[in-house]
C-alpha positions in Angstrom: 82.4 282.4 185.1 83.4 280.0 187.8 86.3 279.7 190.0 86.6 275.6 189.7 88.9 275.7 192.8 85.9 275.9 194.8 83.6 272.6 195.6 80.7 275.1 194.9 81.5 276.1 191.6 82.1 272.3 190.4 78.5 271.7 191.7 77.1 274.7 189.9 79.2 273.6 186.7 77.3 269.9 187.0 74.0 271.9 187.2 74.8 273.7 184.1 75.6 270.6 182.3 72.4 269.1 183.1 70.6 271.8 181.2 73.0 272.1 178.2 73.3 270.2 175.1 77.1 270.8 174.4 79.9 271.4 176.7 83.3 272.8 175.2 86.5 272.5 176.6 90.5 273.0 175.7 92.3 272.4 178.7 95.6 270.4 178.8 95.8 266.8 179.9 92.8 265.6 182.1 91.9 268.6 184.1 88.2 268.1 184.0 88.8 264.4 185.3 90.4 265.8 188.2 87.5 268.3 188.8 84.9 265.1 188.7 83.8 266.1 185.1 85.0 263.4 182.7 82.8 262.6 179.7 81.6 259.3 181.7 80.7 261.8 184.5 79.0 264.3 182.3 77.0 261.4 180.6 75.6 260.4 184.4 74.2 263.7 184.5 73.2 264.2 180.9 73.3 260.8 179.1 73.2 262.7 175.5 75.8 265.2 176.0 78.1 266.4 173.2 81.5 266.9 174.7 84.1 268.6 172.6 87.6 268.2 174.0 90.0 270.2 172.0 93.7 269.9 173.0 97.0 270.7 170.9 98.0 267.0 170.3 94.8 265.0 171.3 93.4 263.0 174.3 95.8 260.1 173.4 99.1 259.4 172.1 102.4 259.9 174.0 101.8 263.8 173.5 98.7 264.0 175.1 99.7 265.6 178.4 102.1 268.3 176.4 101.0 271.7 176.8 100.6 273.3 173.1 101.1 277.1 172.1 100.8 277.9 168.3 104.3 278.6 167.8 105.2 275.0 168.8 102.1 273.2 166.9 103.2 275.2 163.9 106.7 273.9 164.0 105.3 270.4 164.8 102.7 270.2 162.0 105.4 270.8 159.4 104.4 274.3 157.8 107.3 276.0 159.4 109.8 273.5 157.8 108.3 274.4 154.4 108.1 277.7 154.9 111.1 280.4 154.4 113.7 281.2 151.7 115.8 278.7 149.6 118.5 277.5 151.4 117.4 279.3 154.6 116.2 277.9 158.0 112.4 277.3 158.7 110.5 280.2 159.2 106.9 281.0 160.9 104.1 281.7 158.7 104.2 285.4 160.2 100.5 284.8 161.8 101.1 282.0 164.4 97.6 281.4 165.8 96.3 280.4 162.3 95.9 277.0 163.9 93.8 278.1 166.8 91.1 279.4 164.0 91.6 275.8 161.9 90.8 273.9 165.6 87.9 276.6 165.8 86.4 275.8 162.3 87.0 271.8 162.6 85.5 271.8 166.2 82.2 273.9 165.0 81.9 271.3 162.0 82.4 268.4 164.2 80.0 269.5 167.0 77.1 270.0 164.2 77.9 266.7 162.8 77.7 265.2 166.1 74.5 267.1 167.1 72.8 266.1 163.8 73.9 262.5 164.6 71.9 263.0 168.2 68.7 264.3 166.1 68.8 260.8 164.4 69.6 258.6 167.2 69.3 260.4 170.4 72.8 259.7 171.1 75.8 261.8 172.4 79.1 262.3 171.3 82.6 262.5 172.7 84.7 264.5 170.4 88.7 264.5 170.5 90.0 267.1 168.7 93.7 267.6 168.1 95.0 271.2 167.1 98.2 269.3 165.3 95.8 267.2 163.2 93.5 270.0 162.3 96.5 272.4 160.9 98.0 269.2 158.9 95.1 269.0 157.2 95.7 272.5 155.8 99.1 270.9 154.5 97.5 269.5 151.4 99.9 268.8 148.5 102.9 268.6 151.2 101.9 265.7 152.8 100.5 264.0 149.4 104.1 264.6 147.9 105.6 263.1 150.5 103.3 260.0 151.0 103.1 259.4 147.2 106.7 259.7 145.8 108.9 260.4 148.9 109.4 264.2 148.1 110.1 266.7 150.6 108.7 270.4 150.3 111.7 272.7 149.8 111.7 276.1 150.8 111.0 278.5 148.1 110.2 281.7 149.6 107.9 283.7 147.1 109.0 281.3 143.9 107.0 278.7 142.4 108.3 275.1 141.2 107.3 276.2 137.4 106.2 279.6 137.1 108.7 282.7 136.7 108.4 285.7 137.2 106.7 284.7 140.4 107.1 286.9 143.3 106.3 289.9 145.4 107.9 293.2 143.9 108.5 296.6 145.4 106.1 299.3 144.2 106.0 303.2 144.3 103.7 303.3 147.1 104.3 305.8 149.9 104.1 303.2 152.6 106.2 300.5 151.5 104.1 299.1 148.7 104.5 295.7 147.1 102.8 293.9 144.3 102.9 290.3 143.6 103.0 288.9 140.1 102.5 285.5 138.7 103.2 284.9 134.9 102.2 281.3 133.8 103.5 279.9 130.5 104.7 281.4 126.9 101.4 283.1 126.4 101.3 285.1 129.6 104.7 286.2 128.9 104.4 287.5 126.1 101.7 289.7 127.4 103.7 290.7 130.3 106.5 291.7 127.8 104.1 293.8 126.0 102.6 295.6 129.0 106.1 296.7 130.3 107.2 298.0 126.9 109.0 294.8 125.3 112.6 296.1 126.9 115.6 294.7 125.2 116.4 292.6 128.2 113.1 290.2 127.3 114.9 288.9 124.4 118.1 287.6 126.0 118.5 284.0 125.8 118.3 283.7 129.7 114.7 284.7 129.3 114.0 283.1 126.1 111.6 280.0 127.4 109.7 279.0 130.4 112.8 276.8 131.8 115.5 279.6 131.4 113.6 282.4 132.8 113.1 279.7 136.0 116.8 279.0 136.2 117.6 282.9 136.0 115.2 284.1 138.5 117.4 286.1 140.5 118.4 288.3 137.3 114.8 288.3 136.2 113.4 289.7 139.4 115.8 292.4 139.4 114.7 293.5 135.8 111.0 293.1 136.9 111.2 295.0 140.1 113.3 297.8 138.0 109.7 298.6 136.2 107.2 297.7 139.5 109.6 300.2 141.7 108.4 302.9 139.0 104.6 302.2 139.6 102.1 302.0 142.2 101.1 298.8 143.3 97.2 299.2 142.1 98.5 300.8 138.9 100.5 297.7 138.3 97.6 295.2 139.1 95.2 296.8 136.9 97.8 296.9 134.0 98.7 293.2 134.2 95.2 291.8 135.1 93.8 293.8 131.8 96.4 292.1 130.1 95.3 288.3 131.7 98.4 288.1 133.9 97.6 287.2 137.7 98.7 290.0 139.8 97.4 291.7 142.9 98.8 294.5 145.8 100.5 293.0 148.9 99.0 295.0 151.3 99.8 296.0 155.0 97.0 295.7 157.6 96.5 299.3 157.6 96.3 299.3 153.7 93.8 296.3 154.0 91.5 298.3 156.6 91.6 301.3 154.1 91.1 299.3 151.0 88.3 300.6 148.8 87.1 297.0 147.8 86.9 295.8 151.6 85.1 299.0 152.3 82.5 298.8 149.8 82.0 295.4 150.8 81.7 296.7 154.6 83.8 293.5 155.8 85.2 295.8 158.6 82.5 296.2 161.4 82.3 299.0 164.1 81.6 298.0 167.5 80.8 299.9 170.7 83.0 297.9 173.3 82.0 298.9 176.9 85.5 299.0 178.1 87.7 300.1 174.7 85.0 302.2 173.2 84.5 302.1 169.3 86.8 299.6 167.8 87.1 298.2 164.5 86.6 294.2 163.8 87.1 291.8 161.0 83.5 290.5 160.2 82.1 287.3 159.1 83.3 286.1 155.5 80.0 285.8 153.9 76.9 287.5 153.7 73.4 286.4 154.0 70.5 287.7 151.7 68.4 288.0 154.3 70.5 289.6 157.1 73.1 291.5 155.1 74.7 293.6 157.8 75.2 290.6 160.3 74.4 290.9 164.0 77.5 291.8 165.7 77.9 292.1 169.6 81.4 292.5 171.7 82.8 289.4 173.2 81.4 289.4 177.2 83.6 290.6 179.7 84.8 288.2 182.5 81.7 287.4 184.3 79.4 289.6 182.5 76.5 287.2 182.1 76.8 285.5 185.5 73.5 286.8 186.5 71.3 285.8 183.7 73.3 282.2 183.5 73.1 281.2 187.2 70.0 283.6 188.2 67.8 282.8 185.5 69.2 279.6 183.8 69.6 277.9 187.5 67.2 279.9 189.1 69.5 281.0 191.8 68.3 283.8 193.9 69.8 287.3 194.2 71.0 286.2 197.8 73.0 283.2 196.4 74.4 285.1 193.9 75.8 287.8 196.2 77.0 284.9 198.5 78.8 283.3 195.6 80.6 286.7 194.9 81.4 287.4 198.3 82.7 283.4 198.4 84.8 284.1 195.1 82.8 281.2 193.7 82.4 283.5 190.5 85.1 285.2 188.7 
Protein backbone atom coordinates (compact mmCIF):
# COMPACT_ATOMS: atom_id res chain seq x y z
CA UNK A 1 0.00 0.00 0.00
CA UNK A 2 1.59 3.22 -1.19
CA UNK A 3 1.32 6.76 0.14
CA UNK A 4 0.91 8.47 -3.24
CA UNK A 5 1.60 11.89 -1.77
CA UNK A 6 5.31 11.00 -1.85
CA UNK A 7 7.42 11.11 -5.06
CA UNK A 8 9.02 7.76 -4.17
CA UNK A 9 5.60 6.10 -4.00
CA UNK A 10 4.68 7.37 -7.47
CA UNK A 11 7.99 6.05 -8.77
CA UNK A 12 7.30 2.61 -7.28
CA UNK A 13 3.78 2.67 -8.68
CA UNK A 14 5.19 3.15 -12.19
CA UNK A 15 7.48 0.17 -11.67
CA UNK A 16 4.49 -1.94 -10.64
CA UNK A 17 2.63 -0.87 -13.77
CA UNK A 18 5.60 -2.05 -15.82
CA UNK A 19 5.16 -5.64 -14.57
CA UNK A 20 1.34 -5.63 -14.52
CA UNK A 21 -1.40 -6.55 -16.99
CA UNK A 22 -4.27 -4.58 -15.49
CA UNK A 23 -4.60 -1.34 -13.53
CA UNK A 24 -7.87 -0.54 -11.78
CA UNK A 25 -8.82 2.68 -10.01
CA UNK A 26 -12.01 4.33 -8.80
CA UNK A 27 -10.90 7.82 -7.82
CA UNK A 28 -13.15 10.78 -8.42
CA UNK A 29 -12.10 13.20 -11.17
CA UNK A 30 -8.59 13.03 -12.62
CA UNK A 31 -6.46 12.29 -9.56
CA UNK A 32 -4.22 9.76 -11.32
CA UNK A 33 -3.50 12.30 -14.05
CA UNK A 34 -2.27 14.74 -11.40
CA UNK A 35 0.09 12.02 -10.20
CA UNK A 36 1.49 11.54 -13.69
CA UNK A 37 -0.40 8.28 -14.10
CA UNK A 38 -2.92 8.99 -16.85
CA UNK A 39 -3.73 6.25 -19.34
CA UNK A 40 -1.37 7.75 -21.92
CA UNK A 41 1.43 7.93 -19.35
CA UNK A 42 0.79 4.33 -18.34
CA UNK A 43 0.90 3.25 -22.00
CA UNK A 44 4.35 4.79 -22.23
CA UNK A 45 5.41 2.44 -19.44
CA UNK A 46 3.44 -0.65 -20.60
CA UNK A 47 2.04 -0.26 -24.14
CA UNK A 48 -0.56 -3.05 -23.81
CA UNK A 49 -1.77 -2.16 -20.32
CA UNK A 50 -5.49 -2.60 -19.57
CA UNK A 51 -6.68 0.42 -17.59
CA UNK A 52 -10.02 0.26 -15.79
CA UNK A 53 -11.39 3.57 -14.48
CA UNK A 54 -14.48 3.09 -12.34
CA UNK A 55 -16.31 6.23 -11.22
CA UNK A 56 -19.76 7.44 -10.28
CA UNK A 57 -20.60 9.25 -13.51
CA UNK A 58 -17.84 8.32 -15.97
CA UNK A 59 -14.80 10.21 -17.22
CA UNK A 60 -16.77 12.40 -19.63
CA UNK A 61 -19.94 14.48 -19.43
CA UNK A 62 -20.93 17.41 -17.19
CA UNK A 63 -20.89 15.29 -14.02
CA UNK A 64 -17.48 13.71 -14.52
CA UNK A 65 -15.92 15.56 -11.57
CA UNK A 66 -18.87 15.03 -9.25
CA UNK A 67 -18.19 12.78 -6.23
CA UNK A 68 -20.50 9.82 -5.92
CA UNK A 69 -22.02 8.02 -2.96
CA UNK A 70 -24.28 4.99 -3.11
CA UNK A 71 -27.38 6.82 -1.85
CA UNK A 72 -26.89 9.68 -4.32
CA UNK A 73 -26.37 7.39 -7.30
CA UNK A 74 -29.43 5.37 -6.26
CA UNK A 75 -31.51 8.54 -6.36
CA UNK A 76 -29.97 9.69 -9.64
CA UNK A 77 -30.51 6.40 -11.48
CA UNK A 78 -34.30 6.38 -10.99
CA UNK A 79 -34.60 3.42 -8.64
CA UNK A 80 -35.52 5.53 -5.61
CA UNK A 81 -38.19 7.32 -7.63
CA UNK A 82 -39.77 3.98 -8.52
CA UNK A 83 -39.53 2.57 -4.99
CA UNK A 84 -41.97 3.27 -2.17
CA UNK A 85 -45.65 2.98 -1.32
CA UNK A 86 -48.55 4.28 -3.44
CA UNK A 87 -48.96 8.01 -2.95
CA UNK A 88 -45.76 8.20 -0.92
CA UNK A 89 -42.38 9.76 -1.49
CA UNK A 90 -39.42 8.07 -3.24
CA UNK A 91 -37.61 5.58 -1.02
CA UNK A 92 -34.22 3.94 -1.01
CA UNK A 93 -34.09 0.25 -1.83
CA UNK A 94 -32.78 -0.44 1.69
CA UNK A 95 -29.44 -1.95 0.71
CA UNK A 96 -27.88 1.26 -0.54
CA UNK A 97 -24.51 -0.06 -1.79
CA UNK A 98 -26.20 -2.46 -4.24
CA UNK A 99 -24.92 -0.38 -7.17
CA UNK A 100 -21.37 -0.85 -5.86
CA UNK A 101 -21.90 -4.54 -6.54
CA UNK A 102 -23.22 -3.89 -10.05
CA UNK A 103 -20.15 -1.74 -10.71
CA UNK A 104 -17.88 -4.58 -9.64
CA UNK A 105 -19.74 -7.15 -11.77
CA UNK A 106 -19.71 -4.97 -14.87
CA UNK A 107 -16.07 -4.11 -14.19
CA UNK A 108 -14.98 -7.74 -13.96
CA UNK A 109 -16.76 -8.54 -17.23
CA UNK A 110 -15.27 -5.52 -19.01
CA UNK A 111 -11.75 -6.36 -17.83
CA UNK A 112 -12.09 -9.98 -18.98
CA UNK A 113 -13.38 -8.78 -22.36
CA UNK A 114 -10.43 -6.40 -22.70
CA UNK A 115 -8.04 -9.16 -21.67
CA UNK A 116 -9.50 -11.46 -24.33
CA UNK A 117 -9.18 -8.69 -26.93
CA UNK A 118 -5.53 -8.28 -25.98
CA UNK A 119 -4.91 -12.02 -26.33
CA UNK A 120 -6.12 -11.74 -29.96
CA UNK A 121 -4.60 -8.41 -30.97
CA UNK A 122 -1.89 -7.58 -28.45
CA UNK A 123 -3.63 -4.25 -27.78
CA UNK A 124 -4.51 -2.86 -24.38
CA UNK A 125 -7.71 -0.99 -23.54
CA UNK A 126 -8.97 2.01 -21.63
CA UNK A 127 -12.20 1.11 -19.84
CA UNK A 128 -14.42 3.99 -18.71
CA UNK A 129 -17.04 2.49 -16.36
CA UNK A 130 -19.75 4.68 -14.80
CA UNK A 131 -21.60 3.40 -11.74
CA UNK A 132 -24.74 5.30 -12.77
CA UNK A 133 -24.87 3.45 -16.09
CA UNK A 134 -24.28 0.10 -14.45
CA UNK A 135 -27.18 0.57 -12.06
CA UNK A 136 -29.51 1.90 -14.79
CA UNK A 137 -28.82 -1.36 -16.64
CA UNK A 138 -30.65 -3.15 -13.82
CA UNK A 139 -33.83 -1.07 -14.13
CA UNK A 140 -34.94 -3.11 -17.13
CA UNK A 141 -38.61 -2.60 -17.89
CA UNK A 142 -38.73 0.79 -16.13
CA UNK A 143 -36.56 2.36 -18.81
CA UNK A 144 -38.16 0.35 -21.60
CA UNK A 145 -41.65 1.39 -20.46
CA UNK A 146 -40.81 5.07 -20.79
CA UNK A 147 -38.85 4.78 -24.03
CA UNK A 148 -41.54 2.70 -25.75
CA UNK A 149 -44.77 4.29 -24.49
CA UNK A 150 -43.86 7.26 -22.31
CA UNK A 151 -45.08 5.66 -19.09
CA UNK A 152 -43.54 6.53 -15.74
CA UNK A 153 -43.20 3.86 -13.10
CA UNK A 154 -45.69 4.13 -10.23
CA UNK A 155 -44.78 3.42 -6.63
CA UNK A 156 -46.60 0.24 -5.72
CA UNK A 157 -44.98 -0.96 -2.52
CA UNK A 158 -45.37 -4.75 -2.46
CA UNK A 159 -48.23 -4.79 -4.94
CA UNK A 160 -48.30 -5.84 -8.58
CA UNK A 161 -49.84 -4.22 -11.65
CA UNK A 162 -52.02 -7.30 -12.27
CA UNK A 163 -51.89 -9.90 -9.49
CA UNK A 164 -53.90 -9.75 -6.27
CA UNK A 165 -53.39 -10.80 -3.57
CA UNK A 166 -49.75 -9.90 -3.98
CA UNK A 167 -47.74 -8.75 -0.99
CA UNK A 168 -45.86 -9.47 2.20
CA UNK A 169 -48.04 -10.54 5.11
CA UNK A 170 -47.48 -11.00 8.83
CA UNK A 171 -46.91 -14.52 10.07
CA UNK A 172 -46.95 -16.06 13.53
CA UNK A 173 -43.17 -16.46 13.88
CA UNK A 174 -41.73 -15.30 17.19
CA UNK A 175 -39.11 -13.04 15.60
CA UNK A 176 -41.41 -10.91 13.48
CA UNK A 177 -42.12 -13.38 10.72
CA UNK A 178 -43.42 -12.39 7.31
CA UNK A 179 -44.47 -14.36 4.25
CA UNK A 180 -44.74 -13.26 0.64
CA UNK A 181 -47.70 -14.43 -1.47
CA UNK A 182 -48.47 -13.87 -5.15
CA UNK A 183 -51.67 -15.23 -6.68
CA UNK A 184 -51.87 -15.17 -10.47
CA UNK A 185 -55.18 -15.68 -12.28
CA UNK A 186 -58.41 -17.50 -11.46
CA UNK A 187 -56.93 -20.98 -11.25
CA UNK A 188 -54.48 -19.96 -8.53
CA UNK A 189 -57.17 -17.91 -6.76
CA UNK A 190 -59.41 -20.94 -6.49
CA UNK A 191 -56.49 -23.02 -5.22
CA UNK A 192 -55.68 -20.30 -2.68
CA UNK A 193 -59.29 -20.20 -1.45
CA UNK A 194 -59.25 -23.97 -1.00
CA UNK A 195 -56.01 -23.87 1.02
CA UNK A 196 -57.36 -21.24 3.42
CA UNK A 197 -60.64 -23.14 3.88
CA UNK A 198 -62.99 -21.31 1.48
CA UNK A 199 -64.10 -18.68 4.02
CA UNK A 200 -67.28 -16.71 3.29
CA UNK A 201 -65.44 -13.49 2.44
CA UNK A 202 -63.88 -15.12 -0.66
CA UNK A 203 -67.38 -15.35 -2.19
CA UNK A 204 -68.09 -11.64 -1.89
CA UNK A 205 -68.57 -9.61 -5.08
CA UNK A 206 -65.50 -7.51 -4.33
CA UNK A 207 -63.34 -10.59 -4.89
CA UNK A 208 -65.32 -12.34 -7.62
CA UNK A 209 -62.78 -11.82 -10.40
CA UNK A 210 -59.16 -10.76 -10.91
CA UNK A 211 -59.93 -7.09 -11.64
CA UNK A 212 -62.27 -6.80 -8.64
CA UNK A 213 -59.65 -8.26 -6.32
CA UNK A 214 -57.05 -5.87 -7.70
CA UNK A 215 -59.34 -2.87 -7.13
CA UNK A 216 -60.14 -3.92 -3.55
CA UNK A 217 -56.65 -4.84 -2.36
CA UNK A 218 -56.83 -2.96 0.95
CA UNK A 219 -59.77 -5.06 2.06
CA UNK A 220 -58.35 -8.21 0.46
CA UNK A 221 -54.99 -7.85 2.22
CA UNK A 222 -56.71 -7.58 5.61
CA UNK A 223 -58.47 -10.88 5.04
CA UNK A 224 -55.30 -12.58 3.81
CA UNK A 225 -53.28 -11.34 6.77
CA UNK A 226 -55.96 -12.51 9.18
CA UNK A 227 -55.20 -16.03 7.90
CA UNK A 228 -51.40 -15.74 7.67
CA UNK A 229 -51.01 -14.16 11.11
CA UNK A 230 -52.19 -17.40 12.74
CA UNK A 231 -49.57 -19.56 11.01
CA UNK A 232 -45.80 -19.74 10.67
CA UNK A 233 -44.13 -18.44 7.51
CA UNK A 234 -42.56 -21.79 6.54
CA UNK A 235 -45.88 -23.55 7.19
CA UNK A 236 -47.72 -21.11 4.92
CA UNK A 237 -45.03 -21.48 2.28
CA UNK A 238 -45.35 -25.27 2.25
CA UNK A 239 -49.15 -25.19 2.11
CA UNK A 240 -49.36 -22.69 -0.75
CA UNK A 241 -46.47 -24.05 -2.80
CA UNK A 242 -48.02 -27.52 -2.63
CA UNK A 243 -51.15 -26.00 -4.20
CA UNK A 244 -49.09 -24.36 -6.97
CA UNK A 245 -49.15 -20.84 -5.52
CA UNK A 246 -46.08 -18.62 -5.34
CA UNK A 247 -45.13 -18.11 -1.70
CA UNK A 248 -42.03 -17.82 0.44
CA UNK A 249 -40.84 -16.53 3.81
CA UNK A 250 -39.50 -12.97 4.00
CA UNK A 251 -36.45 -13.48 6.17
CA UNK A 252 -34.45 -11.17 8.39
CA UNK A 253 -30.67 -11.41 8.11
CA UNK A 254 -30.60 -13.53 11.26
CA UNK A 255 -33.22 -15.89 9.86
CA UNK A 256 -31.35 -16.08 6.57
CA UNK A 257 -28.07 -17.05 8.20
CA UNK A 258 -29.87 -19.71 10.26
CA UNK A 259 -32.04 -20.98 7.40
CA UNK A 260 -31.87 -24.76 6.91
CA UNK A 261 -31.57 -24.56 3.13
CA UNK A 262 -28.71 -22.05 3.25
CA UNK A 263 -26.93 -24.15 5.86
CA UNK A 264 -27.27 -27.33 3.84
CA UNK A 265 -25.91 -25.50 0.79
CA UNK A 266 -23.00 -24.28 2.97
CA UNK A 267 -23.32 -20.82 1.49
CA UNK A 268 -22.09 -18.94 4.55
CA UNK A 269 -18.41 -19.59 5.18
CA UNK A 270 -16.50 -19.30 8.44
CA UNK A 271 -13.16 -17.51 8.17
CA UNK A 272 -10.40 -16.99 10.71
CA UNK A 273 -9.68 -13.26 10.44
CA UNK A 274 -6.33 -12.09 11.88
CA UNK A 275 -7.99 -9.17 13.71
CA UNK A 276 -11.67 -10.08 14.14
CA UNK A 277 -11.19 -13.78 14.87
CA UNK A 278 -13.74 -16.25 13.52
CA UNK A 279 -16.32 -14.54 11.32
CA UNK A 280 -19.10 -15.75 9.05
CA UNK A 281 -19.18 -14.31 5.53
CA UNK A 282 -21.36 -14.78 2.45
CA UNK A 283 -19.78 -17.23 0.04
CA UNK A 284 -19.75 -17.46 -3.75
CA UNK A 285 -23.17 -17.85 -5.41
CA UNK A 286 -22.04 -20.85 -7.45
CA UNK A 287 -20.34 -24.16 -6.79
CA UNK A 288 -17.68 -25.77 -8.97
CA UNK A 289 -17.71 -29.54 -9.26
CA UNK A 290 -13.93 -29.72 -8.84
CA UNK A 291 -13.81 -27.17 -6.01
CA UNK A 292 -17.12 -27.55 -4.13
CA UNK A 293 -15.85 -25.96 -0.91
CA UNK A 294 -14.33 -22.95 -2.63
CA UNK A 295 -11.08 -21.28 -1.67
CA UNK A 296 -11.68 -18.45 0.79
CA UNK A 297 -9.23 -16.15 2.52
CA UNK A 298 -9.88 -12.93 4.45
CA UNK A 299 -9.29 -9.62 2.68
CA UNK A 300 -5.70 -8.44 3.24
CA UNK A 301 -4.99 -5.99 6.02
CA UNK A 302 -3.65 -2.54 5.16
CA UNK A 303 -0.10 -3.06 3.88
CA UNK A 304 -0.11 -6.77 4.70
CA UNK A 305 1.53 -7.74 1.39
CA UNK A 306 4.01 -4.88 1.11
CA UNK A 307 7.03 -7.13 1.57
CA UNK A 308 5.81 -9.58 -1.06
CA UNK A 309 4.84 -6.93 -3.64
CA UNK A 310 7.84 -4.68 -3.29
CA UNK A 311 10.37 -7.18 -2.03
CA UNK A 312 9.68 -10.20 -4.24
CA UNK A 313 7.96 -8.70 -7.27
CA UNK A 314 10.06 -5.52 -7.53
CA UNK A 315 13.20 -7.00 -5.97
CA UNK A 316 13.72 -4.32 -3.32
CA UNK A 317 16.18 -5.14 -0.56
CA UNK A 318 15.24 -5.33 3.11
CA UNK A 319 17.12 -2.09 3.66
CA UNK A 320 15.09 -0.33 0.95
CA UNK A 321 11.86 -1.65 2.36
CA UNK A 322 12.74 -0.43 5.83
CA UNK A 323 13.71 2.99 4.49
CA UNK A 324 10.35 3.27 2.71
CA UNK A 325 8.58 2.46 5.97
CA UNK A 326 10.53 5.11 7.82
CA UNK A 327 9.89 7.71 5.12
CA UNK A 328 6.14 6.90 5.13
CA UNK A 329 6.23 5.76 1.50
CA UNK A 330 4.23 2.69 2.60
CA UNK A 331 0.94 2.76 4.44
